[in-house]
C-alpha positions as a LaTeX table, in Angstrom:
\begin{tabular}{lrrr}
\hline
Residue & $x$ (\AA) & $y$ (\AA) & $z$ (\AA) \\
\hline
Met1 & 147.25 & 60.89 & 143.42 \\
Pro2 & 149.64 & 59.68 & 140.19 \\
Met3 & 153.18 & 61.27 & 140.24 \\
Pro4 & 153.25 & 63.42 & 136.96 \\
Arg5 & 157.08 & 64.45 & 137.55 \\
Ile6 & 158.03 & 60.91 & 136.25 \\
Ala7 & 156.88 & 60.16 & 132.66 \\
Pro8 & 155.47 & 56.73 & 132.26 \\
Ser9 & 157.61 & 55.91 & 129.18 \\
Phe10 & 158.99 & 53.01 & 127.87 \\
Ala11 & 162.18 & 54.86 & 127.46 \\
Leu12 & 162.39 & 55.71 & 131.18 \\
Ala13 & 161.71 & 52.12 & 132.14 \\
Val14 & 164.50 & 50.89 & 129.50 \\
Leu15 & 166.75 & 53.35 & 131.16 \\
Leu16 & 166.17 & 52.35 & 134.78 \\
Leu17 & 165.23 & 48.85 & 134.80 \\
Pro18 & 168.41 & 47.31 & 133.79 \\
Val19 & 170.42 & 49.41 & 136.21 \\
Ala20 & 168.66 & 47.75 & 139.06 \\
Ala21 & 169.46 & 44.22 & 137.61 \\
Gln22 & 173.05 & 44.99 & 137.72 \\
Ala23 & 172.91 & 44.32 & 141.33 \\
Gln24 & 172.37 & 40.60 & 140.72 \\
Asp25 & 175.08 & 40.39 & 138.04 \\
Arg26 & 177.82 & 37.75 & 139.55 \\
Gly27 & 181.01 & 39.23 & 140.31 \\
Ser28 & 184.37 & 37.27 & 139.69 \\
Val29 & 186.77 & 35.41 & 141.91 \\
Asn30 & 189.84 & 36.37 & 139.83 \\
Pro31 & 188.68 & 39.83 & 138.22 \\
Lys32 & 191.04 & 41.34 & 135.44 \\
Pro33 & 192.11 & 44.99 & 135.40 \\
Leu34 & 190.54 & 46.74 & 132.76 \\
Pro35 & 193.09 & 47.82 & 129.64 \\
Pro36 & 194.97 & 51.11 & 129.80 \\
Leu37 & 193.04 & 54.07 & 128.04 \\
Glu38 & 194.49 & 55.28 & 124.76 \\
His39 & 193.68 & 58.70 & 125.35 \\
Pro40 & 192.82 & 59.30 & 128.82 \\
Asp41 & 192.79 & 63.21 & 128.88 \\
Ala42 & 190.98 & 63.35 & 125.74 \\
Pro43 & 187.83 & 65.79 & 126.44 \\
Ser44 & 185.71 & 63.26 & 124.94 \\
Thr45 & 186.70 & 60.30 & 127.13 \\
Pro46 & 183.80 & 59.15 & 129.38 \\
Ala47 & 184.18 & 59.81 & 132.86 \\
Lys48 & 183.05 & 56.62 & 133.83 \\
Ala49 & 186.10 & 55.23 & 132.06 \\
Leu50 & 188.36 & 57.18 & 134.18 \\
Phe51 & 186.83 & 56.75 & 137.62 \\
Gly52 & 186.44 & 53.00 & 137.05 \\
Arg53 & 189.91 & 52.43 & 136.67 \\
Val54 & 190.95 & 53.88 & 139.87 \\
Thr55 & 191.79 & 51.27 & 142.56 \\
Arg56 & 192.22 & 53.11 & 145.72 \\
Gly57 & 191.27 & 56.23 & 147.33 \\
Ser58 & 193.00 & 59.66 & 147.47 \\
Ala59 & 195.16 & 60.71 & 150.52 \\
Gly60 & 193.99 & 63.57 & 152.62 \\
Pro61 & 191.00 & 64.67 & 154.34 \\
Ala62 & 187.38 & 63.69 & 152.92 \\
His63 & 185.79 & 66.32 & 150.40 \\
Ile64 & 182.62 & 65.87 & 148.49 \\
Tyr65 & 182.13 & 67.63 & 145.29 \\
Gly66 & 178.95 & 67.77 & 143.54 \\
Phe67 & 175.66 & 65.88 & 143.59 \\
Tyr68 & 174.64 & 62.42 & 143.97 \\
Ala69 & 174.56 & 61.60 & 140.38 \\
Lys70 & 177.28 & 63.86 & 139.22 \\
Gly71 & 180.21 & 64.30 & 141.35 \\
Cys72 & 183.24 & 62.77 & 143.13 \\
Phe73 & 184.93 & 62.70 & 146.60 \\
Ser74 & 188.44 & 62.60 & 148.19 \\
Gly75 & 189.70 & 60.78 & 151.19 \\
Gly76 & 187.69 & 57.94 & 150.69 \\
Glu77 & 187.81 & 54.71 & 152.98 \\
Ala78 & 186.76 & 51.19 & 152.33 \\
Leu79 & 184.28 & 49.33 & 154.37 \\
Pro80 & 186.23 & 46.30 & 155.67 \\
Leu81 & 185.21 & 43.27 & 153.84 \\
Asp82 & 183.81 & 41.71 & 157.32 \\
Gly83 & 182.58 & 43.17 & 160.46 \\
Pro84 & 180.82 & 41.84 & 163.52 \\
Asn85 & 177.15 & 42.46 & 161.81 \\
Trp86 & 178.12 & 42.83 & 158.08 \\
Gln87 & 179.83 & 41.22 & 155.15 \\
Val88 & 180.69 & 42.87 & 151.99 \\
Met89 & 179.03 & 41.40 & 148.65 \\
Arg90 & 180.73 & 41.42 & 145.04 \\
Pro91 & 183.98 & 42.77 & 146.31 \\
Ser92 & 185.30 & 42.15 & 142.87 \\
Arg93 & 183.74 & 45.50 & 141.75 \\
Asn94 & 185.55 & 47.33 & 144.30 \\
Arg95 & 182.76 & 49.49 & 145.14 \\
Met96 & 182.95 & 49.28 & 148.82 \\
Trp97 & 184.25 & 52.62 & 149.02 \\
Gly98 & 182.66 & 56.04 & 150.49 \\
Thr99 & 183.33 & 58.98 & 152.77 \\
Pro100 & 184.19 & 58.02 & 156.41 \\
Tyr101 & 180.80 & 59.43 & 157.04 \\
Leu102 & 179.11 & 56.76 & 155.01 \\
Val103 & 181.73 & 54.04 & 156.14 \\
Asp104 & 180.84 & 55.01 & 159.93 \\
Phe105 & 177.04 & 55.16 & 159.23 \\
Val106 & 177.00 & 51.65 & 157.81 \\
Glu107 & 178.97 & 50.26 & 160.84 \\
Arg108 & 176.80 & 51.72 & 163.22 \\
Leu109 & 173.48 & 50.84 & 161.36 \\
Ser110 & 174.84 & 47.04 & 161.57 \\
Gln111 & 175.04 & 47.14 & 165.25 \\
Lys112 & 171.57 & 48.68 & 165.60 \\
Ala113 & 170.04 & 46.12 & 163.04 \\
Ala114 & 171.34 & 43.39 & 165.11 \\
Arg115 & 169.01 & 44.75 & 168.03 \\
Val116 & 165.79 & 44.54 & 165.95 \\
Gly117 & 166.43 & 40.92 & 164.88 \\
Trp118 & 168.49 & 41.33 & 161.54 \\
Pro119 & 171.26 & 38.87 & 161.42 \\
Gly120 & 173.77 & 41.14 & 159.74 \\
Leu121 & 173.73 & 43.16 & 156.71 \\
Leu122 & 174.79 & 42.30 & 153.28 \\
Val123 & 176.38 & 45.45 & 151.92 \\
Gly124 & 176.08 & 45.83 & 148.07 \\
Asp125 & 177.77 & 48.68 & 146.11 \\
Met126 & 178.73 & 51.89 & 148.01 \\
Ala127 & 180.92 & 53.82 & 145.68 \\
Gln128 & 184.20 & 53.57 & 143.79 \\
Pro129 & 187.42 & 54.59 & 145.48 \\
Arg130 & 186.96 & 58.20 & 144.09 \\
Gly131 & 183.43 & 57.93 & 143.20 \\
Gly132 & 182.20 & 59.51 & 140.17 \\
Pro133 & 180.49 & 57.68 & 137.39 \\
Met134 & 180.48 & 54.04 & 137.19 \\
Ile135 & 180.86 & 51.99 & 133.91 \\
Thr136 & 177.93 & 49.77 & 134.88 \\
Gly137 & 175.02 & 49.66 & 137.28 \\
His138 & 174.34 & 53.08 & 138.88 \\
Ala139 & 173.89 & 56.80 & 137.78 \\
Ser140 & 174.18 & 57.96 & 141.60 \\
His141 & 176.49 & 56.35 & 144.11 \\
Gln142 & 179.11 & 59.07 & 142.90 \\
Ile143 & 179.81 & 61.11 & 146.03 \\
Gly144 & 180.32 & 58.57 & 148.79 \\
Ile145 & 177.17 & 58.90 & 150.82 \\
Asp146 & 174.98 & 56.21 & 149.08 \\
Ala147 & 174.80 & 52.57 & 149.68 \\
Asp148 & 172.89 & 49.51 & 148.78 \\
Val149 & 171.81 & 46.73 & 151.34 \\
Trp150 & 170.55 & 43.47 & 150.55 \\
Leu151 & 167.19 & 42.44 & 151.83 \\
Thr152 & 168.65 & 39.05 & 152.24 \\
Pro153 & 169.92 & 38.32 & 155.95 \\
Met154 & 173.56 & 37.69 & 156.52 \\
Pro155 & 174.13 & 33.89 & 156.87 \\
Gly156 & 175.48 & 32.69 & 160.22 \\
His157 & 178.87 & 31.78 & 158.71 \\
Arg158 & 181.57 & 33.95 & 156.97 \\
Met159 & 181.15 & 33.60 & 153.23 \\
Ser160 & 183.72 & 32.51 & 151.00 \\
Arg161 & 184.93 & 34.61 & 148.16 \\
Ala162 & 182.93 & 32.70 & 145.63 \\
Glu163 & 179.89 & 32.90 & 147.90 \\
Arg164 & 180.22 & 36.59 & 147.69 \\
Glu165 & 180.71 & 36.76 & 144.01 \\
Glu166 & 178.00 & 34.06 & 142.86 \\
Thr167 & 175.24 & 34.08 & 145.61 \\
Ser168 & 171.93 & 35.98 & 144.27 \\
Ala169 & 170.15 & 38.16 & 146.64 \\
Thr170 & 166.49 & 37.49 & 147.44 \\
Asp171 & 163.89 & 38.93 & 145.04 \\
Met172 & 161.21 & 40.54 & 147.45 \\
Val173 & 158.66 & 41.13 & 144.83 \\
Arg174 & 156.20 & 38.67 & 143.20 \\
Pro175 & 156.41 & 37.91 & 139.59 \\
Asp176 & 153.53 & 40.15 & 138.56 \\
Arg177 & 154.99 & 43.09 & 140.51 \\
Leu178 & 152.14 & 44.00 & 142.15 \\
Asp179 & 152.95 & 43.11 & 145.56 \\
Ile180 & 155.91 & 41.55 & 147.96 \\
Asp181 & 156.21 & 37.85 & 148.00 \\
Pro182 & 154.64 & 36.60 & 151.26 \\
Gln183 & 157.06 & 33.58 & 151.03 \\
Val184 & 160.17 & 35.74 & 151.63 \\
Trp185 & 159.06 & 39.01 & 153.16 \\
Thr186 & 158.97 & 39.15 & 156.96 \\
Pro187 & 158.02 & 41.60 & 159.50 \\
Thr188 & 162.23 & 42.10 & 160.44 \\
His189 & 162.41 & 43.49 & 156.70 \\
Leu190 & 160.22 & 46.44 & 157.77 \\
Gln191 & 161.95 & 46.82 & 161.32 \\
Leu192 & 165.16 & 47.09 & 159.21 \\
Ile193 & 163.86 & 49.63 & 156.86 \\
Lys194 & 162.20 & 51.39 & 159.63 \\
Leu195 & 165.49 & 51.50 & 161.70 \\
Thr196 & 167.36 & 52.98 & 158.91 \\
Ala197 & 164.65 & 55.58 & 157.86 \\
Glu198 & 164.71 & 56.71 & 161.28 \\
Gln199 & 168.48 & 57.62 & 161.39 \\
Pro200 & 168.88 & 61.37 & 161.42 \\
Glu201 & 171.59 & 61.03 & 158.73 \\
Val202 & 169.21 & 59.20 & 156.17 \\
Glu203 & 167.94 & 61.78 & 153.34 \\
Arg204 & 166.30 & 58.92 & 151.26 \\
Ile205 & 165.69 & 55.25 & 151.10 \\
Phe206 & 164.62 & 53.88 & 147.55 \\
Val207 & 162.62 & 50.67 & 147.33 \\
Asn208 & 160.56 & 48.93 & 144.83 \\
Ala209 & 156.91 & 50.00 & 144.86 \\
Ala210 & 155.72 & 46.62 & 145.78 \\
Ile211 & 157.97 & 46.94 & 148.89 \\
Lys212 & 156.42 & 50.44 & 149.53 \\
Lys213 & 153.21 & 49.18 & 149.25 \\
Ala214 & 153.77 & 46.52 & 151.92 \\
Leu215 & 154.99 & 49.16 & 154.25 \\
Cys216 & 152.07 & 51.25 & 153.83 \\
Arg217 & 149.90 & 48.37 & 154.93 \\
Asp218 & 151.67 & 48.36 & 158.19 \\
Ala219 & 153.16 & 51.71 & 158.88 \\
Ser220 & 151.19 & 54.23 & 156.94 \\
Gly221 & 151.08 & 57.65 & 158.63 \\
Ser222 & 154.47 & 57.05 & 160.32 \\
Arg223 & 156.89 & 59.86 & 160.08 \\
Trp224 & 159.79 & 57.93 & 158.71 \\
Met225 & 157.54 & 56.58 & 155.67 \\
Ser226 & 158.33 & 60.14 & 153.89 \\
Lys227 & 161.98 & 59.13 & 153.40 \\
Val228 & 161.15 & 56.08 & 151.78 \\
Arg229 & 160.48 & 56.40 & 148.01 \\
Pro230 & 159.41 & 53.74 & 145.27 \\
Met231 & 161.88 & 53.61 & 142.59 \\
Tyr232 & 162.26 & 51.30 & 139.55 \\
Gly233 & 163.92 & 48.08 & 140.32 \\
His234 & 165.27 & 47.86 & 143.88 \\
Asn235 & 163.53 & 44.15 & 144.31 \\
Tyr236 & 166.55 & 42.89 & 146.02 \\
His237 & 168.13 & 45.57 & 148.13 \\
Tyr238 & 167.24 & 48.98 & 149.37 \\
His239 & 169.10 & 52.12 & 148.75 \\
Ile240 & 170.38 & 54.28 & 151.41 \\
Arg241 & 171.24 & 57.82 & 150.41 \\
Leu242 & 172.73 & 60.11 & 153.43 \\
Ser243 & 172.23 & 63.79 & 153.63 \\
Cys244 & 175.26 & 66.03 & 152.90 \\
Pro245 & 177.42 & 66.06 & 156.02 \\
Glu246 & 177.85 & 69.24 & 157.87 \\
Gly247 & 180.78 & 71.32 & 156.73 \\
Gln248 & 180.69 & 69.75 & 153.31 \\
Glu249 & 180.03 & 73.01 & 151.64 \\
Asn250 & 180.72 & 71.60 & 147.94 \\
Cys251 & 178.18 & 68.82 & 148.38 \\
Gln252 & 174.96 & 69.43 & 146.61 \\
Pro253 & 171.91 & 68.31 & 148.75 \\
Gln254 & 168.66 & 67.11 & 147.60 \\
Gly255 & 165.43 & 68.57 & 148.26 \\
Ala256 & 163.22 & 67.69 & 151.07 \\
Pro257 & 161.12 & 64.67 & 150.38 \\
Pro258 & 157.37 & 65.36 & 149.71 \\
Ser259 & 155.20 & 65.63 & 152.85 \\
Gly260 & 153.17 & 63.01 & 153.88 \\
Asp261 & 153.76 & 58.91 & 153.92 \\
Gly262 & 153.54 & 58.40 & 150.19 \\
Cys263 & 151.00 & 55.93 & 150.47 \\
Asp264 & 148.27 & 57.67 & 148.67 \\
Asp265 & 150.87 & 58.25 & 145.40 \\
Leu266 & 151.57 & 54.49 & 144.59 \\
Gly267 & 149.14 & 54.23 & 141.75 \\
Tyr268 & 151.31 & 55.46 & 139.13 \\
Trp269 & 153.65 & 52.61 & 139.97 \\
Phe270 & 151.22 & 49.94 & 139.36 \\
Ser271 & 149.84 & 51.35 & 136.11 \\
Asp272 & 149.86 & 49.56 & 132.89 \\
Ala273 & 152.12 & 51.96 & 131.20 \\
Val274 & 154.76 & 51.48 & 134.03 \\
Leu275 & 154.37 & 47.67 & 134.54 \\
His276 & 153.96 & 47.02 & 130.82 \\
Pro277 & 155.33 & 49.87 & 128.60 \\
Lys278 & 154.66 & 50.01 & 125.02 \\
Pro279 & 157.85 & 50.23 & 123.02 \\
Pro280 & 158.34 & 53.49 & 121.25 \\
Lys281 & 157.82 & 53.62 & 117.40 \\
Val282 & 161.11 & 55.17 & 117.32 \\
Ala283 & 163.70 & 54.07 & 119.51 \\
Pro284 & 165.48 & 56.71 & 121.51 \\
Lys285 & 168.87 & 57.61 & 120.86 \\
Pro286 & 171.29 & 56.70 & 124.05 \\
Lys287 & 172.44 & 59.64 & 125.76 \\
Pro288 & 176.11 & 60.62 & 125.45 \\
Ala289 & 178.21 & 59.30 & 128.24 \\
Met290 & 179.16 & 61.98 & 130.88 \\
Thr291 & 182.47 & 63.54 & 130.34 \\
Met292 & 184.63 & 65.12 & 133.08 \\
Ala293 & 183.34 & 68.54 & 131.71 \\
Ala294 & 180.15 & 67.82 & 132.85 \\
Leu295 & 181.74 & 67.09 & 136.76 \\
Pro296 & 182.72 & 69.68 & 139.15 \\
Ala297 & 186.10 & 71.10 & 138.07 \\
Ala298 & 187.62 & 69.77 & 141.26 \\
Cys299 & 186.93 & 66.08 & 140.19 \\
Arg300 & 189.75 & 66.39 & 137.83 \\
Ala301 & 192.19 & 66.91 & 140.75 \\
Val302 & 190.64 & 64.17 & 142.66 \\
Leu303 & 191.27 & 61.75 & 139.71 \\
Lys304 & 194.94 & 62.53 & 139.72 \\
Ala305 & 195.61 & 63.00 & 143.26 \\
Pro306 & 197.97 & 60.64 & 144.96 \\
\hline
\end{tabular}
């Protein structure tokens, strides 16, 4: 059955596909700080320009404010660049931050992944030090409970800074985008995603529709499959979204995923309208950048906190 809630429009494809491509942009071994803003307190200043210039988390306990795609958090922690079973990629982006809840989850997941034969996690973008909108790359990842994990196994050595900034993840999808590439997809990829989805903290996992198709061939009917949802892009990594932690009353939860394993709903994603969208007669106007007025009021204090 098609998914009518997502319009197969060229405008939507243009909006979402470049976001996923950002995951493969190279980082920088010697990143330069962004220049200061002339009018940081102006109401029209994009929130991403403000949160994107914060280099460290705020002091105090962790609090989440808002929704995955419209919020922020305080009391964040940075995932260490190296752990026994993980390495952080693209450290120049400074997006290895999250709530302690997320950092702890990633560390524990890396240990469990080793037990199913996965050599270690290459961790991509989590969040900025205080969350909020990002200058490039993501609409979500704003409240410190989202993380991208590369579908490339961790190598058997500690990667250099240059390797972490310049190495590309492996594209799991065939060039025609109709299925996974059997030359790179392995049964262990399925085991990694299954393991992740089975964790009670996980609310959603986003993967490319071709990856969902591959999972359906081997795991249709499994309860955990309802959490794994197809999404534009996500050829190179899978996106982990945790549920709102207990006691975080200002965290806005996402609705429960649709019932069933989702394997009967994939036709939309492989339709010609999605794979080969026709350009509109009139180019859509870009959406205005989100300002601080669109975020929870507490995010102003989070931004200015020590």
